[in-house]
C-alpha positions in Angstrom: 115.4 29.4 11.3 117.1 26.6 9.2 121.5 26.2 9.8 122.7 25.9 6.2 126.2 26.6 7.0 128.8 24.1 6.4 132.8 24.3 7.3 135.3 23.2 5.1 139.3 23.7 6.2 138.5 26.4 8.5 136.3 28.8 6.0 133.0 28.6 6.8 130.2 28.9 3.6 127.2 30.3 4.7 125.5 27.4 2.6 126.8 24.6 0.6 126.0 25.8 -2.9 129.1 26.5 -4.8 129.4 27.1 -8.5 131.7 24.7 -10.6 135.0 25.5 -12.5 134.2 26.6 -16.4 130.5 26.9 -15.6 130.7 30.2 -14.0 133.1 32.3 -15.6 134.5 34.9 -12.9 131.3 35.5 -11.6 130.2 38.5 -13.5 128.3 37.3 -16.2 125.7 35.6 -13.4 125.5 38.3 -11.2 123.3 40.0 -13.7 120.9 37.4 -13.3 120.8 37.4 -9.2 123.1 38.4 -6.7 125.1 36.0 -6.4 126.3 36.9 -2.5 123.5 34.1 -2.1 125.9 31.8 -2.6 128.1 29.5 -0.3 131.0 30.1 -2.7 131.9 30.3 -6.4 134.9 28.5 -8.5 136.6 30.4 -11.0 137.3 29.1 -14.5 140.1 27.4 -14.5 143.5 29.5 -14.3 147.0 28.7 -15.7 150.2 30.7 -15.6 150.1 32.0 -19.0 146.9 32.7 -21.2 145.1 30.5 -23.2 143.1 30.2 -25.9 141.8 26.9 -25.5 140.7 24.3 -28.6 139.2 24.4 -31.2 135.7 25.2 -32.1 133.2 23.3 -31.6 134.1 22.7 -28.2 130.8 21.8 -26.9 128.2 18.8 -27.8 124.7 18.5 -26.1 124.1 14.6 -25.4 121.3 12.6 -23.6 120.9 14.5 -19.9 124.6 16.1 -20.3 126.9 18.0 -22.3 130.6 17.4 -23.4 132.9 19.7 -23.3 136.7 20.3 -24.8 136.9 24.1 -24.2 141.0 23.4 -23.2 141.1 25.9 -20.3 140.7 29.2 -22.1 141.7 31.9 -20.0 143.1 35.2 -19.6 146.2 34.3 -17.6 146.3 34.6 -13.2 148.1 38.2 -14.0 145.0 39.2 -15.8 142.8 37.5 -13.4 144.3 39.7 -10.1 144.3 42.8 -12.2 140.5 42.3 -13.6 138.7 40.3 -11.5 139.8 41.5 -7.9 137.6 44.6 -7.5 134.6 42.8 -8.5 135.1 39.6 -6.3 136.3 41.6 -3.7 132.9 43.4 -3.1 130.7 40.1 -3.1 130.0 38.5 0.1 130.6 35.0 -0.6 133.9 32.3 -0.5 136.0 32.3 -3.9 137.3 29.7 -4.8 140.5 29.9 -7.4 140.8 27.2 -9.8 144.2 26.4 -11.0 145.5 24.4 -13.7 149.0 23.3 -15.3 150.8 21.0 -17.2 154.1 20.8 -15.4 154.5 20.3 -11.6 156.8 23.6 -12.0 153.9 25.3 -13.8 151.5 24.3 -11.1 153.8 25.3 -8.2 154.4 28.7 -10.1 150.4 29.7 -10.6 149.5 28.4 -6.8 152.6 31.2 -5.5 150.8 33.7 -8.1 147.3 33.3 -6.7 148.2 32.8 -3.5 149.0 36.4 -3.1 145.4 37.5 -4.4 143.5 39.2 -2.1 140.1 37.9 -3.2 140.6 34.5 -3.5 139.7 32.7 0.0 141.0 29.1 -1.1 142.5 27.3 -4.3 141.5 24.5 -6.1 143.9 22.3 -7.7 142.6 20.9 -10.9 145.1 17.7 -11.5 143.1 16.4 -14.8 145.2 18.3 -16.8 147.7 16.6 -19.4 151.4 16.1 -17.6 153.8 17.0 -20.6 156.7 15.4 -18.8 155.3 12.4 -17.8 153.8 11.6 -21.7 151.1 13.7 -21.2 149.3 11.3 -18.7 147.2 13.3 -16.4 148.4 13.8 -13.1 145.3 12.9 -11.4 145.3 9.2 -13.0 148.7 8.2 -11.1 149.1 8.1 -7.5 152.8 9.3 -7.7 152.3 11.9 -10.2 149.6 13.2 -8.2 151.4 13.1 -4.7 154.1 15.2 -6.5 152.6 17.8 -7.6 150.4 18.0 -4.5 153.0 17.6 -1.9 155.1 20.7 -3.9 151.9 22.9 -4.4 151.1 22.4 -0.8 154.3 24.0 -0.1 153.3 27.3 -1.8 149.8 27.7 -1.1 149.1 30.3 1.2 145.6 29.6 1.1 143.5 26.3 2.0 144.3 23.7 -0.9 141.4 21.8 -2.3 142.2 19.1 -4.9 140.0 17.8 -7.8 139.9 14.3 -8.7 139.6 13.0 -12.1 136.8 9.9 -11.9 138.4 8.5 -15.1 140.8 6.0 -13.1 140.8 2.6 -11.5 140.6 3.4 -7.9 139.3 6.8 -7.0 139.9 6.0 -3.4 143.4 5.3 -3.6 144.1 8.6 -5.5 142.2 10.5 -2.7 144.2 9.0 0.7 147.3 9.9 -1.8 146.3 13.3 -1.9 145.2 13.8 1.6 148.4 12.1 2.8 150.2 14.6 0.4 148.9 17.6 2.1 145.2 18.3 0.7 143.4 20.4 3.0 140.2 19.0 0.8 138.8 17.1 -2.2 136.4 17.7 -4.7 135.2 15.5 -7.3 134.1 14.9 -9.8 135.6 16.2 -12.7 134.4 15.4 -16.2 134.2 11.7 -17.6 135.7 11.1 -21.0 133.3 11.0 -23.9 132.7 11.1 -27.4 130.6 12.5 -30.0 129.9 11.4 -33.7 128.2 12.8 -36.7 126.7 9.8 -38.3 126.0 11.7 -42.0 129.6 13.1 -42.0 131.1 10.1 -39.9 133.5 12.6 -38.3 133.5 13.7 -34.6 131.4 16.5 -33.1 134.2 18.0 -31.1 137.0 19.4 -32.9 139.3 18.1 -30.6 137.6 14.6 -30.8 136.8 13.5 -27.3 135.8 15.6 -24.2 134.5 15.5 -20.8 130.9 14.4 -19.9 129.1 16.6 -17.1 125.7 16.5 -16.3 122.3 14.6 -15.1 124.0 11.7 -17.1 126.8 11.4 -14.7 125.0 11.7 -11.4 125.0 8.0 -10.3 129.0 7.5 -11.1 129.8 10.9 -8.9 127.6 9.8 -6.1 129.1 6.1 -5.6 132.8 7.9 -6.0 131.8 10.6 -3.2 130.6 7.8 -1.2 133.5 5.8 -1.6 136.0 8.8 -1.4 134.2 9.8 2.3 135.0 6.1 3.0 138.8 6.8 2.7 139.6 10.1 3.8 139.0 12.3 6.8 139.4 15.7 5.1 136.0 17.2 3.8 134.8 16.6 0.4 132.9 18.8 -2.5 130.6 16.2 -4.3 129.8 17.5 -8.1 128.1 16.1 -10.8 124.9 16.3 -12.4 123.2 18.2 -9.4 119.9 20.4 -10.3 117.5 20.5 -7.5 117.6 20.6 -4.0 117.5 16.6 -3.3 120.4 16.1 -4.9 122.3 18.0 -2.7 120.5 16.3 0.3 121.7 13.1 -1.4 125.2 13.9 -2.0 125.4 15.0 1.8 124.0 11.9 3.1 127.0 10.2 1.1 129.6 11.9 2.5 130.1 15.5 0.8 130.1 18.7 3.2 129.4 20.4 0.3 128.6 20.7 -3.5 129.2 22.4 -6.8 126.7 23.0 -9.6 128.1 23.0 -13.1 126.2 22.3 -16.3 122.5 23.0 -14.6 124.2 26.6 -14.8 123.8 26.8 -18.5 120.5 25.4 -19.2 119.0 27.5 -16.1 121.1 30.6 -15.2 119.3 31.3 -11.9 120.1 27.5 -10.7 122.2 28.9 -7.6 119.6 31.2 -6.5 116.7 28.7 -6.9 118.5 26.0 -5.2 119.5 27.8 -1.9 115.7 29.0 -2.0 114.5 25.0 -2.5 117.2 24.0 -0.1 115.8 25.9 2.8 112.5 24.8 2.1 113.2 20.8 1.5 115.0 20.6 5.1 111.8 22.5 6.4 109.7 19.8 5.3 112.0 16.9 6.1 112.0 18.9 9.9 115.8 19.3 9.5 117.4 21.7 11.8 120.9 21.3 10.4 122.4 20.5 7.1 125.6 19.7 8.0 123.9 17.1 10.5 123.0 15.3 7.1 126.9 14.8 6.3 127.9 11.4 6.0 124.8 10.1 7.3 124.2 7.2 4.6 122.7 4.1 6.5 123.7 0.7 5.0 121.9 -2.5 6.5 
């Protein structure tokens, strides 16, 4: 028997395959393709305290080996989520992670306190890559001081394990990671999307209505692997790695680099059965490699 189980902040996952926020809705949509209980976990679409309509269209642009998105956190708000999604999420046998976003520390804290009361949520993922309105529009996650403040305050109110999602658009992701660890994060997830742009040469206009967007997909995998390894050397808390994962071999690479689990995002768009496929592929690959326990691979990179 192959043991795929991993543990993060005291929560056991049956396998390391978790769906990434913003790419899987609240699970219902993909449950029509396969029983999502086979997954280690799902991470909900980003939730804010109040409903958000998101950015103007076009909000998605395909790029070589990836996509640019500027959705703008469109979501129904936390109250609607709890009211309308709890019954379904309680019916599935997998770990549920609620992704939470905000634009001020007070807003983040109110959202974390409210989502902590949801019985369908096992963990909270704090997205600190959102604009900090009170600090001139910068993202909390690109500055150590603001990252420390928001995580420290959110941790006081979180009644579930707190994962902090990091932005790659920084000069030193290891420094940010160490800061949020010291501020109380129970785990770290990385990377969020990388800032990018697409232009229509015929019209001389940006393709996205918001001009800039976040790049994800296979194009970012080498960057994500590097940052996962860098952060693994800087912190002691578990890491959830993501960025361009499309096959089982990618999962092993991220875990060897130091991740305890992974998230899959863009692949869900072009292969709706990706989660189911990856769990099965991972089992077969471990048998082929004669590896009995997946967790033995975590942080096993050999550097001579």
